[in-house]
N, CA, C and O of each residue as an XYZ file, in Angstrom:
848
protein
N       0.691     -1.106     -0.017
C       0.035     -0.058     -0.045
C       1.067      1.276      0.161
O       1.624      1.630      1.200
N       1.136      1.950     -1.312
C       2.086      2.901     -1.091
C       1.683      4.394     -1.731
O       2.378      4.868     -2.629
N       0.886      4.878     -1.377
C       0.777      6.840     -1.728
C      -0.415      7.306     -1.294
O      -1.583      6.948     -1.445
N       0.248      8.365     -0.603
C      -0.982      9.420      0.022
C      -1.338     10.754     -0.441
O      -0.836     11.503     -1.278
N      -2.325     10.841      0.322
C      -2.857     12.357      0.024
C      -3.419     12.903      1.265
O      -3.174     12.513      2.407
N      -4.255     13.918      0.880
C      -5.205     14.647      2.016
C      -6.571     14.708      1.859
O      -7.117     14.448      0.787
N      -7.232     15.074      2.982
C      -8.688     15.061      3.048
C      -9.485     15.889      3.965
O      -8.891     16.369      4.930
N     -10.572     16.098      3.834
C     -11.852     17.049      5.077
C     -11.909     16.599      6.345
O     -11.320     15.556      6.626
N     -12.530     17.215      7.185
C     -12.717     16.606      8.536
C     -13.954     15.874      9.130
O     -15.129     15.991      8.780
N     -13.532     15.251      9.908
C     -14.261     13.899     10.627
C     -14.067     13.526     11.632
O     -13.334     14.032     12.481
N     -14.895     12.269     11.727
C     -14.374     11.241     12.694
C     -13.636      9.811     12.226
O     -12.794      9.894     11.332
N     -13.894      8.675     12.732
C     -13.049      7.650     12.368
C     -13.931      6.369     11.838
O     -14.759      5.807     12.555
N     -13.629      5.967     10.424
C     -14.216      5.340      9.788
C     -14.002      4.199      9.435
O     -14.073      4.426      8.228
N     -13.736      2.839      9.507
C     -13.290      1.666      9.109
C     -13.772      0.978      8.236
O     -14.763      0.248      8.222
N     -12.754      1.330      7.221
C     -13.189      0.239      5.833
C     -11.910     -0.301      5.556
O     -10.964      0.055      4.853
N     -12.118     -1.156      6.222
C     -11.126     -1.782      6.132
C     -10.746     -1.356      5.957
O     -10.465     -1.493      4.767
N     -10.419     -0.786      6.276
C      -9.944     -1.072      7.352
C      -9.723     -0.354      7.840
O      -9.066      0.027      8.808
N     -10.826      0.154      6.525
C     -10.391      1.288      7.447
C      -9.091      0.465      7.487
O      -8.168      1.068      8.036
N      -8.887     -0.387      7.175
C      -7.346     -0.937      6.990
C      -6.593     -0.132      8.399
O      -5.643      0.650      8.366
N      -7.463     -0.673      9.762
C      -7.064      0.046     10.940
C      -6.319     -0.937     11.662
O      -6.680     -1.355     12.762
N      -5.198     -1.347     11.015
C      -4.105     -2.268     11.917
C      -2.760     -1.364     12.585
O      -1.665     -0.998     12.157
N      -3.477     -1.245     13.814
C      -2.506     -0.023     14.357
C      -2.763      1.226     14.165
O      -1.809      1.992     14.298
N      -4.035      1.775     13.821
C      -4.486      3.079     13.798
C      -3.869      3.826     14.601
O      -3.443      3.303     15.630
N      -3.653      5.174     14.383
C      -3.204      6.130     14.688
C      -1.871      5.813     15.362
O      -1.586      6.270     16.469
N      -0.949      4.901     14.561
C       0.470      4.539     15.349
C       1.348      5.463     15.303
O       0.753      6.505     15.025
N       2.595      5.674     15.441
C       3.690      6.795     15.512
C       4.450      6.187     14.121
O       4.923      6.934     13.265
N       4.483      4.938     14.053
C       5.683      4.346     13.368
C       5.209      5.156     11.579
O       4.005      5.181     11.324
N       5.975      5.611     10.748
C       5.988      6.042      9.452
C       6.138      5.197      8.701
O       7.190      4.575      8.551
N       4.730      4.962      7.871
C       5.056      3.982      6.724
C       5.858      4.240      5.768
O       6.070      5.431      5.543
N       6.420      3.391      5.074
C       6.947      3.644      3.643
C       6.154      3.963      2.632
O       5.650      2.985      2.079
N       5.778      5.345      2.061
C       4.867      6.050      1.221
C       5.363      7.164      0.629
O       6.394      7.732      0.988
N       4.574      7.536     -0.380
C       5.043      8.350     -1.485
C       3.817      9.372     -1.530
O       2.664      9.024     -1.784
N       4.223     10.699     -1.245
C       3.136     11.898     -1.197
C       2.149     11.816     -2.590
O       2.619     11.189     -3.539
N       1.180     12.255     -2.699
C       0.595     12.713     -3.784
C      -0.018     13.936     -3.689
O      -0.159     14.413     -2.563
N      -0.491     14.664     -4.850
C      -0.930     15.787     -4.674
C      -2.279     15.786     -3.598
O      -2.981     14.812     -3.325
N      -2.419     17.241     -3.060
C      -3.919     16.989     -2.096
C      -4.952     16.831     -2.972
O      -5.103     17.763     -3.763
N      -5.848     15.738     -3.068
C      -7.190     16.101     -3.742
C      -6.968     15.802     -4.934
O      -7.722     16.244     -5.801
N      -5.835     14.948     -5.285
C      -5.614     14.534     -6.703
C      -6.370     13.539     -6.576
O      -6.482     12.888     -5.537
N      -6.983     13.319     -7.663
C      -7.907     11.876     -7.984
C      -7.423     10.758     -8.516
O      -6.495     10.719     -9.323
N      -7.952      9.939     -8.141
C      -6.996      8.286     -8.403
C      -7.964      7.827     -9.459
O      -9.156      8.132     -9.445
N      -7.374      7.054    -10.407
C      -8.236      6.331    -11.609
C      -8.950      4.870    -10.687
O      -9.924      4.187    -11.003
N      -8.428      4.800     -9.995
C      -9.201      3.420     -9.265
C     -10.570      3.926     -8.558
O     -10.827      4.883     -7.827
N     -11.419      2.744     -9.157
C     -12.997      2.700     -9.110
C     -13.299      1.242     -9.003
O     -12.598      0.351     -9.484
N     -14.486      1.065     -8.281
C     -15.294      0.252     -8.435
C     -16.649      0.397     -9.006
O     -17.338      1.171     -8.341
N     -17.134     -0.016     -9.848
C     -18.448      0.214    -10.909
C     -18.730      1.717    -10.608
O     -19.754      2.161    -10.090
N     -17.650      2.415    -11.021
C     -17.822      3.682    -11.369
C     -17.770      4.747     -9.858
O     -18.129      5.925     -9.876
N     -17.199      3.958     -8.501
C     -17.208      4.712     -7.422
C     -15.977      4.389     -6.951
O     -15.301      3.399     -7.230
N     -15.615      5.707     -5.875
C     -13.941      5.250     -5.242
C     -14.203      5.877     -3.974
O     -15.295      6.035     -3.427
N     -12.740      6.305     -3.470
C     -12.684      7.103     -2.374
C     -12.885      8.537     -2.146
O     -13.028      9.128     -3.216
N     -12.942      9.248     -1.186
C     -13.512     10.175     -1.286
C     -12.454     11.391     -1.866
O     -11.482     11.614     -1.145
N     -12.571     12.108     -2.993
C     -11.994     12.831     -3.817
C     -11.447     13.787     -3.134
O     -10.469     14.373     -3.597
N     -12.122     14.213     -1.574
C     -11.914     15.647     -1.265
C     -11.391     15.662     -0.041
O     -11.150     16.615      0.701
N     -11.213     14.327      0.124
C     -10.554     14.181      1.785
C      -9.227     14.577      1.718
O      -8.723     14.752      0.608
N      -8.428     14.787      2.974
C      -7.158     15.366      3.281
C      -6.525     14.109      3.842
O      -5.347     14.090      4.197
N      -7.319     13.070      3.914
C      -6.514     12.074      4.425
C      -6.741     10.627      3.568
O      -7.728      9.892      3.538
N      -5.331     10.504      2.832
C      -5.501      9.577      1.987
C      -4.382      8.707      1.948
O      -3.272      9.165      2.219
N      -4.543      7.369      1.610
C      -3.232      6.451      1.496
C      -3.890      5.548      0.205
O      -5.057      5.195      0.029
N      -2.490      5.282     -0.751
C      -2.556      4.043     -1.587
C      -1.529      3.056     -1.459
O      -0.406      3.362     -1.057
N      -1.841      1.922     -1.768
C      -0.775      1.077     -1.798
C      -1.229     -0.388     -2.375
O      -2.338     -0.906     -2.241
N      -0.030     -0.947     -3.084
C      -0.088     -1.832     -4.053
C       1.199     -3.130     -3.313
O       2.200     -2.975     -2.613
N       0.600     -4.227     -3.840
C       1.085     -5.435     -3.474
C       1.169     -6.564     -4.382
O       0.050     -7.014     -4.627
N       2.235     -7.251     -5.038
C       1.928     -8.809     -5.846
C       1.960     -9.903     -4.652
O       2.784    -10.117     -3.763
N       0.773    -10.487     -4.981
C       0.882    -11.707     -4.414
C       0.521    -12.892     -5.047
O      -0.491    -12.984     -5.743
N       1.332    -13.843     -4.831
C       1.674    -15.025     -5.946
C       1.069    -15.870     -5.264
O       1.634    -16.600     -4.450
N      -0.593    -15.887     -5.594
C      -1.540    -16.941     -5.390
C      -2.576    -16.525     -6.012
O      -2.837    -15.328     -6.128
N      -3.672    -17.975     -6.742
C      -4.786    -17.795     -7.328
C      -5.695    -16.236     -7.007
O      -5.498    -15.631     -5.953
N      -6.573    -15.776     -7.943
C      -7.083    -14.834     -7.432
C      -8.403    -14.667     -6.618
O      -8.901    -13.722     -6.006
N      -8.898    -16.387     -6.928
C      -9.914    -17.106     -5.983
C      -9.741    -17.143     -4.476
O     -10.617    -17.242     -3.616
N      -8.356    -17.037     -4.331
C      -7.760    -17.779     -2.884
C      -7.894    -16.268     -2.270
O      -8.476    -16.071     -1.203
N      -7.266    -15.154     -3.093
C      -7.216    -13.783     -2.337
C      -8.855    -13.073     -1.880
O      -9.137    -12.329     -0.941
N      -9.625    -13.586     -2.836
C     -10.797    -12.935     -3.164
C     -11.599    -13.562     -1.718
O     -12.170    -12.934     -0.826
N     -11.398    -14.994     -1.876
C     -12.126    -15.447     -0.361
C     -11.499    -14.993      0.927
O     -12.197    -15.075      1.937
N     -10.197    -14.495      1.035
C      -9.976    -14.504      2.295
C     -11.016    -12.829      2.643
O     -11.892    -12.573      3.469
N     -10.489    -12.178      1.777
C     -10.920    -10.548      1.792
C     -12.568    -10.370      1.736
O     -13.099     -9.295      2.011
N     -13.141    -11.275      1.438
C     -14.644    -11.298      1.270
C     -15.361    -11.858      2.385
O     -16.329    -11.318      2.921
N     -14.782    -13.112      2.762
C     -15.105    -14.033      4.059
C     -14.927    -13.107      5.041
O     -13.967    -13.433      5.739
N     -15.475    -12.021      5.421
C     -14.882    -11.209      6.496
C     -15.044    -11.597      7.981
O     -14.441    -10.949      8.837
N     -15.909    -12.722      8.341
C     -15.928    -13.361      9.371
C     -14.690    -14.099      9.915
O     -14.612    -14.489     11.080
N     -13.671    -14.272      8.930
C     -12.306    -14.807      8.775
C     -11.274    -14.159      9.344
O     -10.363    -14.647     10.013
N     -11.542    -12.524      8.911
C     -10.420    -11.828      9.010
C      -9.692    -12.197     10.551
O      -8.465    -12.298     10.559
N     -10.366    -12.376     11.706
C      -9.546    -12.141     13.087
C      -8.504    -13.260     12.733
O      -7.342    -13.096     13.105
N      -8.931    -14.633     11.885
C      -7.965    -15.803     12.073
C      -6.610    -15.503     11.008
O      -5.800    -16.403     10.785
N      -6.505    -14.418     10.517
C      -5.273    -14.220      9.640
C      -4.676    -12.769      9.576
O      -3.646    -12.471      8.972
N      -5.589    -11.786     10.391
C      -5.283    -10.541     10.397
C      -5.073    -10.170     11.950
O      -6.069     -9.696     12.497
N      -3.904    -10.320     12.744
C      -4.110     -9.972     13.814
C      -4.583     -8.595     14.484
O      -5.062     -8.589     15.618
N      -4.439     -7.535     13.794
C      -4.936     -6.386     14.320
C      -6.714     -6.580     14.496
O      -7.264     -5.977     15.418
N      -7.358     -7.266     13.754
C      -9.006     -7.345     13.721
C      -9.466     -8.335     14.919
O      -9.489     -9.558     14.784
N      -9.811     -7.691     16.047
C     -10.201     -8.368     17.270
C     -11.142     -9.203     17.171
O     -10.966    -10.422     17.184
N     -12.503     -8.505     17.035
C     -13.646     -9.396     16.448
C     -14.131     -8.724     15.445
O     -13.920     -7.565     15.088
N     -14.937     -9.711     14.930
C     -15.624     -9.484     13.806
C     -17.271     -9.996     14.006
O     -17.503    -10.876     14.835
N     -18.376     -9.401     13.213
C     -19.412     -9.832     13.389
C     -20.443     -9.510     11.772
O     -20.897     -8.378     11.600
N     -20.601    -10.200     11.121
C     -21.754    -10.075      9.951
C     -22.745     -9.411     10.564
O     -23.146     -9.661     11.701
N     -23.193     -8.490      9.780
C     -25.089     -7.819     10.333
C     -25.925     -8.333      9.510
O     -27.062     -7.864      9.566
N     -25.681     -9.356      8.571
C     -26.480     -9.798      7.642
C     -25.919    -11.319      7.390
O     -25.010    -11.849      8.030
N     -26.621    -11.866      6.378
C     -26.108    -13.262      5.735
C     -25.805    -13.462      4.479
O     -25.989    -12.558      3.664
N     -25.272    -14.721      4.092
C     -24.942    -14.944      2.798
C     -23.541    -14.180      2.232
O     -22.978    -13.372      2.970
N     -23.092    -14.429      1.100
C     -22.386    -14.109      0.470
C     -21.932    -12.595      0.221
O     -22.835    -12.033     -0.400
N     -20.697    -11.591      0.518
C     -20.765    -10.380      0.729
C     -20.904     -9.969     -0.463
O     -20.248    -10.343     -1.435
N     -21.992     -8.973     -0.437
C     -22.239     -8.211     -1.677
C     -22.914     -6.634     -1.389
O     -23.267     -6.362     -0.241
N     -23.047     -5.764     -2.337
C     -23.418     -4.609     -2.231
C     -24.680     -4.270     -1.146
O     -25.784     -4.706     -1.474
N     -24.583     -3.557      0.058
C     -25.259     -3.505      0.630
C     -24.964     -4.338      2.124
O     -25.460     -3.912      3.167
N     -24.267     -5.334      2.100
C     -24.035     -6.173      3.166
C     -23.189     -5.017      4.099
O     -22.625     -3.996      3.705
N     -23.302     -5.510      5.358
C     -22.770     -4.720      6.921
C     -22.047     -5.719      7.488
O     -22.384     -6.899      7.400
N     -20.681     -5.186      8.300
C     -20.307     -5.963      8.851
C     -19.556     -4.959     10.191
O     -19.069     -3.842     10.018
N     -19.628     -5.730     11.561
C     -18.878     -4.710     12.498
C     -17.669     -5.156     13.174
O     -17.730     -6.244     13.747
N     -16.482     -4.438     13.207
C     -15.434     -5.289     13.574
C     -14.436     -4.147     14.458
O     -14.355     -2.927     14.311
N     -13.845     -4.905     15.257
C     -12.841     -3.976     16.292
C     -11.204     -3.738     16.147
O     -10.646     -4.698     15.616
N     -10.608     -2.992     16.400
C      -9.370     -3.039     15.966
C      -8.835     -2.367     17.652
O      -9.648     -1.958     18.480
N      -7.602     -2.383     17.830
C      -7.060     -1.534     18.968
C      -6.006     -0.497     18.431
O      -4.914     -0.740     17.917
N      -6.626      0.769     18.684
C      -5.761      2.301     18.577
C      -4.399      2.639     19.846
O      -4.517      2.838     21.055
N      -3.543      2.611     19.251
C      -2.500      2.871     20.395
C      -2.663      4.485     20.309
O      -3.258      5.119     19.438
N      -1.968      4.982     21.458
C      -2.029      6.289     21.789
C      -1.473      7.125     20.987
O      -0.565      6.727     20.257
N      -1.883      8.412     20.953
C      -0.427      9.506     20.220
C      -0.784     10.483     20.895
O      -1.866     10.617     21.466
N       0.219     11.315     20.863
C       0.431     12.894     21.444
C      -1.049     13.575     21.477
O      -1.434     14.351     22.352
N      -1.785     13.143     20.376
C      -3.511     14.367     21.118
C      -4.655     13.151     21.060
O      -5.852     13.403     20.926
N      -4.139     11.841     21.177
C      -5.542     11.011     21.324
C      -4.864      9.690     22.139
O      -3.745      9.187     22.044
N      -6.217      9.294     23.118
C      -5.713      8.128     24.026
C      -5.710      6.720     23.408
O      -6.339      6.622     22.354
N      -5.181      5.741     23.827
C      -5.329      4.369     23.336
C      -6.434      3.683     23.754
O      -6.780      3.516     24.924
N      -7.130      3.182     22.491
C      -8.277      2.983     22.678
C      -8.641      1.892     21.585
O      -7.930      1.683     20.602
N      -9.804      1.230     21.852
C     -10.392      0.339     20.779
C     -11.388      0.748     20.198
O     -12.468      1.051     20.706
N     -10.999      0.790     18.805
C     -12.093      1.119     17.725
C     -12.978      0.351     17.173
O     -12.543     -0.550     16.456
N     -14.795      0.516     17.387
C     -15.378     -0.228     16.900
C     -15.884      0.535     15.346
O     -16.090      1.745     15.254
N     -16.033     -0.477     14.152
C     -15.948      0.186     12.848
C     -17.045     -0.661     12.414
O     -17.118     -1.852     12.718
N     -18.016      0.040     11.607
C     -19.312     -0.367     11.173
C     -19.239     -0.148      9.920
O     -19.168      1.046      9.627
N     -19.230     -1.094      8.827
C     -18.719     -1.198      7.385
C     -19.646     -1.433      6.735
O     -20.003     -2.601      6.886
N     -20.516     -0.619      5.740
C     -21.387     -1.159      4.722
C     -20.479     -1.218      3.058
O     -19.719     -0.397      2.543
N     -20.894     -2.339      2.658
C     -20.432     -2.287      1.246
C     -21.269     -1.517      0.497
O     -22.496     -1.573      0.587
N     -20.351     -0.430     -0.620
C     -21.290      0.214     -1.565
C     -21.024     -0.299     -2.741
O     -22.072     -0.362     -3.384
N     -20.107     -0.705     -3.345
C     -20.159     -1.550     -4.329
C     -19.131     -2.890     -4.564
O     -18.071     -2.828     -3.941
N     -19.315     -3.892     -5.266
C     -18.630     -5.220     -5.090
C     -18.702     -5.767     -6.999
O     -19.688     -5.794     -7.736
N     -17.743     -6.010     -7.202
C     -17.962     -6.604     -8.524
C     -17.100     -8.243     -8.322
O     -15.948     -8.226     -7.889
N     -17.646     -9.336     -8.608
C     -17.084    -10.613     -8.039
C     -15.021    -10.623     -8.298
O     -14.632    -10.397     -9.444
N     -14.620    -10.721     -7.883
C     -13.206    -11.244     -8.014
C     -12.595     -9.923     -8.805
O     -11.680    -10.170     -9.591
N     -12.910     -8.888     -8.705
C     -12.584     -7.293     -9.371
C     -12.117     -6.434     -8.264
O     -10.948     -6.089     -8.096
N     -13.375     -6.039     -7.340
C     -12.870     -5.129     -7.117
C     -14.121     -4.689     -5.529
O     -15.292     -4.993     -5.758
N     -13.991     -4.382     -4.848
C     -14.937     -4.142     -3.742
C     -14.999     -2.787     -2.747
O     -14.003     -2.759     -2.023
N     -15.700     -1.919     -2.577
C     -15.690     -1.253     -2.093
C     -16.824     -0.771     -0.814
O     -18.031     -0.607     -0.994
N     -16.163     -0.616      0.368
C     -16.854     -0.326      1.678
C     -16.646      1.000      2.378
O     -15.698      1.739      2.111
N     -17.532      1.261      3.248
C     -17.118      3.006      4.351
C     -17.998      2.615      5.513
O     -18.821      1.708      5.638
N     -17.482      3.797      6.521
C     -18.267      3.675      7.563
C     -17.729      4.173      8.694
O     -16.537      4.342      8.440
N     -17.932      4.469      9.699
C     -17.489      5.249     10.739
C     -16.349      4.306     11.716
O     -16.102      3.158     11.345
N     -15.841      4.731     12.675
C     -14.769      4.165     13.347
C     -14.906      4.662     14.570
O     -14.128      5.603     14.730
N     -15.685      4.392     15.683
C     -15.522      5.017     17.192
C     -15.038      4.301     18.179
O     -15.391      3.156     18.462
N     -14.080      5.061     18.823
C     -13.568      4.650     20.218
C     -13.595      5.481     21.484
O     -13.683      6.704     21.370
N     -13.541      5.040     22.425
C     -13.180      6.099     23.485
C     -12.353      7.174     23.488
O     -11.197      6.809     23.701
N     -12.481      8.603     23.311
C     -11.703      9.678     23.148
C     -11.468      9.552     21.360
O     -10.530     10.274     21.022
N     -12.020      8.909     20.340
C     -11.360      9.021     19.502
C     -12.358      8.704     18.117
O     -12.945      7.643     18.327
N     -12.562      9.018     17.390
C     -13.340      9.146     16.229
C     -13.239      9.646     14.812
O     -13.065     10.834     14.540
N     -13.356      8.678     13.922
C     -13.505      8.862     12.505
C     -14.481      8.995     11.808
O     -14.851      7.894     11.402
N     -15.338     10.126     11.321
C     -16.530      9.957     10.873
C     -16.878      9.099      9.707
O     -17.875      8.396      9.871
N     -16.111      8.989      8.286
C     -16.210      8.298      7.861
C     -14.522      7.898      7.201
O     -13.598      8.710      7.136
N     -14.472      6.562      6.802
C     -13.355      5.920      5.912
C     -14.034      5.160      4.893
O     -14.822      4.239      5.108
N     -13.634      5.661      3.636
C     -13.699      4.938      2.625
C     -12.805      4.066      1.683
O     -12.019      4.606      0.904
N     -12.945      2.623      1.772
C     -11.974      2.073      1.322
C     -12.251      1.304      0.094
O     -13.331      0.732     -0.052
N     -11.481      1.274     -0.638
C     -11.251      0.548     -2.256
C     -10.177     -0.344     -2.404
O      -8.980     -0.067     -2.334
N     -10.893     -1.852     -2.696
C      -9.758     -2.527     -3.108
C      -9.873     -3.494     -4.544
O     -10.683     -4.395     -4.758
N      -8.898     -3.042     -5.344
C      -9.055     -3.564     -6.676
C      -8.156     -5.471     -6.792
O      -7.419     -5.928     -5.918
N      -8.418     -5.953     -7.668
C      -7.724     -6.903     -8.081
C      -7.269     -7.245     -9.251
O      -8.207     -7.231    -10.048
N      -5.906     -7.662     -9.941
C      -5.712     -7.833    -11.328
C      -4.924     -8.809    -11.690
O      -3.824     -8.976    -11.165
N      -5.275     -9.372    -12.389
C      -3.814    -10.357    -12.696
C      -2.916    -10.220    -13.387
O      -3.133     -9.721    -14.492
N      -1.781    -10.539    -13.083
C      -0.552     -9.847    -13.686
C       0.402    -11.125    -13.582
O       0.187    -12.121    -12.892
N       1.485    -10.893    -14.400
C       3.091    -11.842    -14.174
C       3.407    -12.205    -13.065
O       3.910    -11.464    -12.220
N       3.161    -13.367    -12.920
C       3.622    -13.869    -11.483
C       2.662    -13.901    -10.001
O       2.932    -14.213     -8.841
N       1.212    -13.330    -10.804
C       0.471    -13.482     -9.430
C      -0.832    -12.390     -9.626
O      -1.397    -12.221    -10.706
N      -1.130    -11.805     -8.576
C      -2.479    -10.806     -8.667
C      -1.883     -9.584     -8.105
O      -1.322     -9.631     -7.010
N      -1.943     -8.780     -8.601
C      -1.809     -7.044     -7.932
C      -3.159     -6.442     -7.463
O      -4.160     -6.049     -8.062
N      -2.728     -6.535     -5.896
C      -3.495     -6.344     -4.991
C      -3.414     -4.406     -5.242
O      -2.345     -3.836     -5.461
N      -4.619     -3.749     -5.155
C      -4.675     -2.423     -5.028
C      -5.601     -1.853     -3.644
O      -6.791     -2.106     -3.459
N      -4.895     -1.192     -2.927
C      -5.908     -0.371     -2.100
C      -5.358      0.867     -1.429
O      -4.227      1.167     -1.047
N      -6.879      1.674     -1.403
C      -6.898      2.913     -0.941
C      -7.924      3.528     -0.307
O      -9.057      3.439     -0.779
N      -7.684      4.222      0.826
C      -8.568      4.548      1.668
C      -8.669      6.347      2.270
O      -7.701      7.107      2.257
N      -9.611      6.601      2.599
C      -9.836      8.177      3.223
C     -10.308      8.171      4.486
O     -11.005      7.195      4.764
N     -10.167      8.823      5.174
C     -10.483      9.706      6.450
C     -10.980     10.735      6.064
O     -10.506     11.474      5.201
N     -12.659     10.994      7.064
C     -12.962     12.303      7.253
C     -13.451     12.557      8.518
O     -14.209     11.750      9.057
N     -13.090     13.638      9.087
C     -13.703     13.864     10.496
C     -12.910     14.619     11.085
O     -11.701     14.400     11.009
N     -13.520     15.916     11.966
C     -12.484     16.640     13.062
C     -11.661     16.449     13.611
O     -10.790     17.289     13.837
N     -11.650     15.264     14.020
C     -10.552     14.960     14.983
C      -9.345     14.433     14.405
O      -8.223     14.679     14.847
N      -9.571     13.762     13.490
C      -8.388     13.324     12.363
C      -7.763     14.153     11.687
O      -6.554     14.079     11.466
N      -8.620     15.164     11.223
C      -8.156     16.202     10.776
C      -7.622     17.553     11.063
O      -7.279     18.429     10.269
N      -7.621     17.542     12.504
C      -6.964     18.549     13.233
C      -5.224     18.060     13.647
O      -4.500     18.572     14.501
N      -4.920     16.933     12.728
C      -3.688     16.508     12.862
C      -3.142     15.374     11.550
O      -2.537     14.329     11.790
N      -3.457     15.786     10.363
C      -3.327     15.483      8.993
C      -2.470     14.505      8.576
O      -2.661     13.562      7.807
N      -1.176     14.966      9.386
C       0.030     14.195      8.792
C       0.007     12.727      9.708
O       0.224     11.716      9.040
N      -0.195     12.570     10.910
C      -0.168     11.516     12.007
C      -0.998     10.516     11.410
O      -0.675      9.402     10.998
N      -2.657     11.351     11.431
C      -3.257     10.418     10.724
C      -3.322      9.613      9.377
O      -4.002      8.611      9.156
N      -2.484     10.256      8.542
C      -2.039      9.972      7.704
C      -0.965      8.219      7.736
O      -1.084      7.153      7.132
N      -0.234      8.616      8.518
C       0.904      7.770      8.787
C       0.203      6.620      9.185
O       0.627      5.482      8.983
N      -1.244      6.976      9.950
C      -1.910      5.690     10.829
C      -2.026      5.111      9.823
O      -1.415      4.048      9.715
N      -2.928      5.633      8.610
C      -3.591      4.873      7.767
C      -2.707      4.336      6.788
O      -3.124      3.595      5.898
N      -1.649      4.625      6.885
C      -0.567      4.153      5.918
C      -0.072      2.577      6.540
O       0.026      1.561      5.852
N       0.189      2.679      7.933
C       0.737      1.795      8.955
C      -0.433      0.648      8.920
O      -0.262     -0.566      9.039
N      -1.336      1.162      8.778
C      -2.709      0.035      8.813
C      -2.671     -0.595      7.525
O      -2.679     -1.823      7.597
N      -2.628     -0.071      6.261
C      -2.926     -0.398      5.332
C      -1.699     -1.638      5.033
O      -1.737     -2.864      4.931
N      -0.752     -0.724      4.968
C       0.712     -1.552      4.537
C       0.410     -2.688      5.471
O       0.870     -3.677      4.902
N      -0.198     -3.110      6.766
C       0.106     -4.373      7.613
C      -0.912     -5.158      6.703
O      -0.668     -6.271      6.236
N      -2.022     -4.495      6.513
C      -3.246     -5.530      5.851
C      -2.722     -6.328      4.537
O      -2.952     -7.525      4.361
N      -2.044     -5.575      3.707
C      -1.316     -6.011      2.929
C      -0.308     -7.023      2.952
O      -0.328     -8.018      2.227
N       0.596     -6.748      3.815
C       1.641     -7.955      4.025
C       0.586     -9.358      4.543
O       0.723    -10.482      4.061
N      -0.730     -8.913      5.888
C      -1.262     -9.963      6.309
C      -1.918    -10.842      5.050
O      -1.914    -12.068      4.933
N      -2.328    -10.122      4.392
C      -3.226    -10.765      3.176
C      -1.994    -11.699      2.437
O      -1.843    -12.910      2.598
N      -1.454    -11.120      1.886
C      -0.204    -11.649      1.186
C       0.341    -12.820      1.961
O       0.596    -13.786      1.241
N       0.560    -12.965      3.108
C       1.281    -13.806      3.778
C       0.423    -15.005      3.982
O       0.831    -16.164      3.904
N      -1.325    -14.480      4.364
C      -2.161    -15.649      3.964
C      -2.516    -16.426      2.787
O      -2.424    -17.648      2.680
N      -2.872    -15.718      2.039
C      -3.061    -16.234      0.504
C      -1.648    -17.308      0.121
O      -1.579    -18.536      0.057
N      -0.741    -16.367     -0.063
C       0.625    -17.429     -0.479
C       0.490    -18.675      0.696
O       0.187    -19.737      0.151
N       0.593    -18.750      1.687
C       0.478    -19.853      2.980
C      -0.450    -20.583      2.219
O       0.113    -21.498      1.619
N      -2.069    -20.506      1.949
C      -3.480    -21.179      1.600
C      -2.862    -21.577      0.144
O      -3.076    -22.770     -0.072
N      -2.174    -20.951     -0.895
C      -1.619    -21.244     -2.015
C      -0.691    -22.507     -1.944
O      -0.958    -23.589     -2.466
N       0.213    -22.271     -1.367
C       1.269    -23.206     -0.900
C       0.755    -24.787     -0.201
O       1.312    -25.837     -0.522
N      -0.327    -24.719      0.736
C      -0.708    -25.716      1.259
C      -1.771    -26.479      0.149
O      -2.161    -27.560      0.590
N      -2.119    -26.257     -0.711
C      -3.282    -26.652     -1.754
C      -2.464    -27.060     -3.075
O      -2.824    -27.944     -3.852
N      -1.339    -26.300     -3.202
C      -0.813    -26.630     -4.344
C      -0.006    -27.689     -4.655
O       0.399    -27.839     -5.808
């Protein structure tokens, strides 16, 4: 997950993750800045992240595993705690395969920062768009004691490439609290997304090796 950008004010939203593995951690991720508010070409059925958001991060990884394996890991959200240590609880709020309109609630710890306390974020995500084995977009708020992200919008796309599957992710956050310190929030978002990609790669390649 590797490309940053900024956004507007709000609270915390978890799209996947919000990719919130280590949300608001102080570790600086390996990332590259992009122009504030710069549009991303990535979309799912014509929809993408918040183009006006001050807090934005993008990253990519190539995974040497079948697309079907990667897609299963990502969309079987109830299994996330089994391969993503930062996801401490997960609850589907509906049944069946993940689809547009599906909702799920999950939690992840958020370390203390100079301006926010250590807490546990509860994220309620709603799938906004989904195309089978191609892309998924979800959004929602992330709320903890002393910390709030009004909305996080999280996009994932999957493309077969030589040697595997290129997984691209990007997310934006809005909310007054996180926008009060855009650099720290952006670093936290990047830290979480980078960790998510690494965990996804490890889990998918492990499964592929076990069945290959």
